[in-house]
C-alpha positions as CSV (number, residue, x, y, z in Angstrom):
1,M,-103.6,17.8,-121.2
2,S,-105.7,20.5,-122.8
3,D,-109.4,19.9,-123.8
4,N,-108.4,19.8,-127.5
5,D,-105.7,17.2,-126.8
6,E,-108.2,15.1,-124.8
7,D,-110.8,15.3,-127.5
8,I,-108.3,14.4,-130.2
9,D,-107.1,11.4,-128.1
10,T,-110.7,10.3,-127.7
11,I,-111.5,10.7,-131.4
12,K,-108.4,8.8,-132.5
13,K,-109.3,5.9,-130.2
14,L,-112.8,5.9,-131.6
15,H,-111.4,5.9,-135.1
16,N,-109.1,3.0,-134.3
17,K,-112.0,1.1,-132.8
18,Y,-114.0,1.8,-135.9
19,F,-111.4,0.1,-138.1
20,E,-111.0,-2.8,-135.7
21,L,-114.7,-3.5,-135.8
22,L,-115.0,-3.0,-139.5
23,S,-112.1,-5.4,-140.1
24,D,-113.8,-8.0,-138.0
25,N,-117.1,-7.3,-139.8
26,N,-118.7,-6.7,-136.4
27,M,-121.6,-4.4,-137.6
28,N,-123.5,-4.7,-134.4
29,E,-120.7,-3.1,-132.3
30,L,-119.7,-0.8,-135.2
31,A,-123.2,0.7,-135.2
32,N,-122.8,1.8,-131.6
33,L,-120.0,4.2,-132.7
34,F,-122.3,6.3,-134.8
35,S,-124.9,9.0,-134.2
36,Y,-128.0,8.9,-136.3
37,P,-128.7,9.9,-138.9
38,S,-125.2,9.6,-140.4
39,A,-124.1,10.5,-143.9
40,F,-121.9,8.4,-146.2
41,K,-120.4,8.8,-149.6
42,G,-117.3,6.6,-150.1
43,F,-117.4,5.0,-153.6
44,L,-121.2,5.5,-154.0
45,N,-122.6,7.7,-156.7
46,K,-124.7,9.5,-154.1
47,I,-124.7,10.5,-150.5
48,D,-126.5,7.9,-148.5
49,I,-128.0,8.3,-145.0
50,A,-128.1,5.6,-142.3
51,S,-131.1,6.5,-140.2
52,D,-130.5,3.9,-137.5
53,K,-128.3,1.0,-136.5
54,K,-130.2,-1.5,-138.7
55,D,-129.8,0.8,-141.7
56,L,-126.1,1.1,-141.1
57,K,-125.6,-2.5,-142.2
58,R,-127.3,-1.8,-145.5
59,V,-125.2,1.3,-146.1
60,Y,-122.0,-0.6,-145.4
61,E,-123.0,-3.5,-147.7
62,E,-123.4,-0.9,-150.5
63,L,-120.2,0.9,-149.6
64,I,-118.2,-2.4,-149.7
65,S,-119.9,-3.5,-153.0
66,A,-119.0,-0.2,-154.6
67,A,-115.3,-0.3,-153.5
68,P,-112.7,-1.0,-156.2
69,Q,-112.4,-4.7,-157.1
70,S,-114.5,-5.6,-154.1
71,D,-115.6,-9.1,-153.3
72,L,-117.5,-9.4,-150.0
73,D,-116.1,-12.9,-149.5
74,A,-112.6,-12.0,-150.4
75,N,-112.4,-9.0,-148.0
76,I,-111.4,-11.5,-145.3
77,T,-108.0,-11.8,-146.9
78,I,-107.4,-8.1,-147.5
79,S,-105.5,-5.9,-145.0
80,T,-105.7,-2.2,-144.6
81,E,-102.8,0.0,-143.6
82,L,-103.7,3.4,-142.1
83,K,-101.4,6.3,-142.9
84,N,-101.4,10.0,-142.0
85,S,-104.5,10.1,-139.9
86,I,-104.9,13.9,-139.2
87,P,-107.6,15.4,-137.0
88,Y,-108.9,18.9,-137.7
89,K,-111.1,20.8,-135.2
90,L,-114.1,22.4,-136.8
91,R,-115.9,23.6,-133.7
92,D,-115.9,22.6,-130.0
93,D,-118.3,19.8,-130.8
94,S,-117.0,18.6,-134.2
95,Y,-113.8,17.3,-135.7
96,V,-112.8,15.8,-139.0
97,I,-110.2,13.2,-139.5
98,V,-108.7,13.0,-143.0
99,M,-106.9,9.7,-143.4
100,E,-104.8,8.1,-146.1
101,Y,-104.9,4.3,-146.4
102,S,-103.8,1.4,-148.6
103,Q,-105.4,-1.9,-149.0
104,Y,-103.3,-5.0,-149.7
105,R,-104.2,-8.5,-151.0
106,E,-103.1,-11.5,-149.0
107,D,-99.9,-11.8,-151.2
108,K,-99.0,-8.2,-150.1
109,S,-99.7,-6.6,-153.5
110,E,-101.5,-3.3,-153.3
111,L,-105.2,-3.3,-154.2
112,F,-106.1,0.3,-153.6
113,T,-104.7,3.5,-152.1
114,G,-106.9,6.5,-151.2
115,R,-108.2,9.0,-148.7
116,A,-111.3,9.1,-146.5
117,C,-112.8,11.7,-144.3
118,Y,-114.6,11.0,-141.0
119,L,-116.8,13.5,-139.2
120,F,-117.0,13.2,-135.4
121,T,-119.6,15.1,-133.3
122,K,-120.0,15.4,-129.6
123,L,-123.6,14.7,-128.5
124,D,-124.7,14.6,-124.9
125,G,-121.0,14.5,-123.9
126,D,-120.0,11.5,-126.1
127,W,-118.1,11.6,-129.3
128,K,-119.7,9.6,-132.2
129,I,-119.0,9.2,-135.9
130,S,-121.6,11.1,-137.9
131,G,-120.3,10.9,-141.4
132,V,-117.8,8.9,-143.6
133,F,-116.9,10.4,-147.0
């Protein structure tokens, strides 16, 4: 396996772990997947920066509140389907994954379809998420 293939495999696993923890609303473990500071845009009207693990929870509360038709309590009944997760190498220490996804209500009706971009950087030999846009 080439270094690129190994990095892509690691990044994809990290990306999947991110969604698993986000779906479980496990912000404590989710925060461990990030480097700090990390940048976020999502549905916000501005770029926001999480300066540390504690700040990450605030940023995600704002991101979820700004999402289309969001309801923090109702998110438990919404499922997300990941589609076309494509990694792009920027440099030896940075990749971007552009991902298409759809969110569905409990009755299987579509709530939202969109794209997101995740920036991964290698710091001290470990891959971390450093931006979500």
